[in-house]
C-alpha positions, -999 to +999 in steps of 0.1 A: +115+038+051+107+001+047+100-021+077+131-043+071+154-013+067+140+003+098+144-029+118+180-033+106+187+003+115+174-003+151+196-034+153+227-014+141+219+015+166+215-010+195+246-029+185+268+002+189+265+003+228+268-035+228+300-033+208+314-006+230+307-026+262+322-057+245+353-037+237+356-024+272+353-059+286+377-074+261+403-046+269+402-054+306+402-092+301+432-090+277+452-066+300+444-088+330+455-120+312+487-103+300+495-090+335+489-125+350+512-141+323+539-115+329+537-119+366+540-156+364+570-153+340+587-127+363+581-148+393+598-178+377+627-156+368+630-144+404+632-181+415+660-187+389+680-156+401+675-167+437+690-201+428+719-185+412+725-165+443+723-196+465+748-213+442+769-182+439+769-185+401+785-152+393+787-159+356+750-164+352+743-134+374+765-112+353+748-123+321+714-115+336+724-080+348+742-072+315+710-081+296+695-049+310+664-068+321+674-074+358+690-055+386+705-072+417+718-053+446+725-056+484+701-039+507+699-032+544+662-039+545+650-067+569+633-098+557+596-103+564+582-132+583+576-153+552+612-147+541+603-129+508+585-097+499+575-094+463+559-064+446+546-061+410+544-028+392+543-011+358+572+012+349+585+032+319+619+022+306+637+038+277+637+017+245+669+026+227+658+011+194+626+030+193+641+059+213+610+062+234+597+052+268+581+018+268+558+001+293+574-027+312+561-050+339+585-052+368+588-074+399+607-063+429+616-089+455+637-089+488+655-122+495+679-132+522+707-156+513+734-166+538+725-136+560+729-112+531+698-092+520+694-087+482+669-067+463+661-082+429+643-062+402+634-080+370+613-064+342+602-073+307+584-053+280+547-057+278+519-046+254+513-009+247+479-002+263+471+027+240+480+005+210+458-023+224+429+003+228+434+015+192+435-021+179+402-030+197+386+002+186+394-003+149+384-039+151+350-030+165+347-003+138+354-030+111+329-053+128+302-025+127+309-019+090+306-056+083+273-057+102+260-029+081+270-045+048+256-079+060+224-062+071+220-046+037+225-079+020+201-097+044+175-070+038+178-074+000+176-112+002+147-112+027+128-086+007+132-106-025+123-140-009+104-139+024+085-107+019+077-113-018+041-125-010+035-093+010+046-070-019+025-091-043-005-085-020+002-048-019+004-047-057-030-065-059-046-040-034-034-011-055-052-025-086-084-034-067-115-015-075-148-023-059-167-015-091-149-043-109-168-068-088-137-090-087-115-100-057-078-103-068-061-137-064-034-134-038-002-154-042+000-185-021+024-184+008+037-208+034+041-179+059+013-180+084+011-143+090+009-134+053-017-162+048-039-147+076-035-112+061-046-125+027-077-142+042-086-110+061-082-089+030-104-114+010-131-111+035-128-073+037-129-068-001-158-092-005-177-070+019-166-039+002-179-052-032-213-060-015-215-026+002-204-008-030-231-025-051-257-018-024-247+018-022-246+021-060-281+005-063-295+028-036-279+059-052-292+051-086-327+042-073-328+073-051-317+095-079-343+080-102-371+082-077-362+118-068-358+129-105-392+115-115-414+136-090-392+166-097-398+163-134-436+161-127-434+191-104-415+210-131-440+202-158-470+212-136-452+245-128-448+251-165-485+246-170-493+269-142-470+296-156-490+294-189-523+300-171-539+334-178-558+338-145-528+342-123-522+373-102-489+390-099-481+377-065-490+342-075-467+344-105-438+354-082-445+324-060-447+301-089-414+314-103-398+309-069-411+273-068-398+267-103-364+281-094-362+259-063-373+229-084-346+236-110-321+239-082-331+205-068-328+189-102-293+203-106-284+193-070-296+158-076-275+155-108-244+170-091-246+147-061-251+117-084-221+128-105-199+131-073-209+096-062-200+082-096-167+100-096-158+088-061-167+052-069-145+053-101-176+048-123-159+064-154-134+038-166-128+047-202-096+067-205-077+083-233-051+110-239-073+142-237-062+176-251-071+204-227-067+229-256-096+212-275-117+209-244-112+246-236-123+256-271-155+236-267-162+251-233-157+287-245-182+280-273-207+266-247-203+297-225-201+322-253-235+338-245-226+342-208-192+357-217-207+382-241-235+391-216-210+399-189-186+416-214-157+394-202-124+395-221-108+361-227-070+359-230-054+326-239-017+320-235-009+285-248+028+275-247+021+238-251-010+216-250-018+201-216-026+165-222-037+140-195-048+104-196-084+105-183-120+102-192-129+129-218-164+134-203-149+141-169-123+164-184-151+184-201-170+187-167-138+197-150-130+225-175-167+236-176-168+239-138-136+260-136-147+282-165-182+287-151-167+295-117-144+321-134-174+337-152-197+336-122-172+352-098-159+377-123-168+414-124-188+428-153-164+438-180-137+418-163-111+394-177-103+357-178-068+345-185-061+309-196-025+297-193-015+263-207+018+246-204+030+211-208+025+202-171+002+230-160-032+245-168-043+278-151-076+297-153-074+332-137-102+358-133-107+392-117-132+395-089-133+405-052-100+420-041-095+395-014-087+357-013-115+332-012-121+311+020-096+282+022-127+258+023-137+267-012-133+230-023-156+217+004-191+207-006-218+234-003-192+261+004-205+291-015-184+322-019-210+342-038-245+354-033-257+340-066-288+319-062-277+298-091-246+284-073-250+251-055-216+251-039-206+219-056-188+230-088-154+233-073-159+201-052-167+182-083-136+197-101-114+188-071-128+152-070-122+147-108-087+161-105-078+138-076-093+107-092-072+113-124-039+120-106-041+158-109-036+185-083-061+214-082-049+244-062-061+280-056-039+311-056-048+348-051-021+372-064-022+408-079-060+409-076-064+377-096-080+345-085-062+316-101-071+279-102-040+258-110-043+223-124-011+203-125+002+167-124+001+156-088+031+138-073+030+104-056-006+098-065-017+064-078-046+075-100-054+043-116 
């Protein structure tokens, strides 16, 4: 969820209790004001009726009582010290038009005129409190909906205007590669925070380019310096092997040294390849056909396949094509196929499945799943001295760099490596 959307969501969530509290306060203020207004009006009517009684205006009194909004009667109750006792209350009176009980505000007052005690009751209809509550509730609901719509509009507007420099910066960061030796030009902005962000990113990327070039230079120099003495050692060992004065135990030692030297040479090349892959050294990309790559790899490993009497089964429903560097694709397929041959049983079987969005290499082998760290560097799941424990790591790295997903599955006694298009990966 975007920052603006999340912020607006919090505002809306916080506005709900605020609106409820506001509705509660509004309800009580309105009811209090209505009651005060009714009380004042009823009090004025009491004064009018009292004047009619003093003037003995029977016509006016009859009109008031016939209106069904007042009741005047004699009472035996004594007057209080102040001469008048007034009481306000709410009561339910039948509304003949609506045929239901309606809320009325009533005043009841005791007055004494010419030694006669009168009880005067006057009432008038008032607001329906349940209707008032419903009205306020629906009004707040409408306000909340309006706030939501306004929030969406504001989010869209702010995202397109105020946050535009930020999104342009993010887009530039996605395209940035240290091996390009070029810092992207960020859009100019009048917002101070975005300006500081761009300045910090410029400084950071400048340092990244310097560090990358230093690391690249060190790696290339180290690889070259290591490769040279290894090549010298290898040539000297070859000369020693050709010597005729060696004893049997000396020959064994020389062969062990030769094997260790060959392993160091392969290790040096593999680590250098991993470094190049991680640093996006291979830039050239084209639509590569895995069907053609597999055919080339099978020809390359034909002697190993024949020597181990491995049966190859290909099931190609559709060519698996990916936009990537063809050299890396060949290394990827070679490593997976070499792994399937090396970990296979003699006289075993390798199945190659190819679909439009999936490429699978399966092989027989140990009847148990491989350790879940098989893609980690120097993790060896075989006793073969030829394995460096880097083949699957290189394959995994190539897959991730090119927006592919490499997964392992053990089922029905088969070890399967599944290559598929990864989701939500920005490979370029």
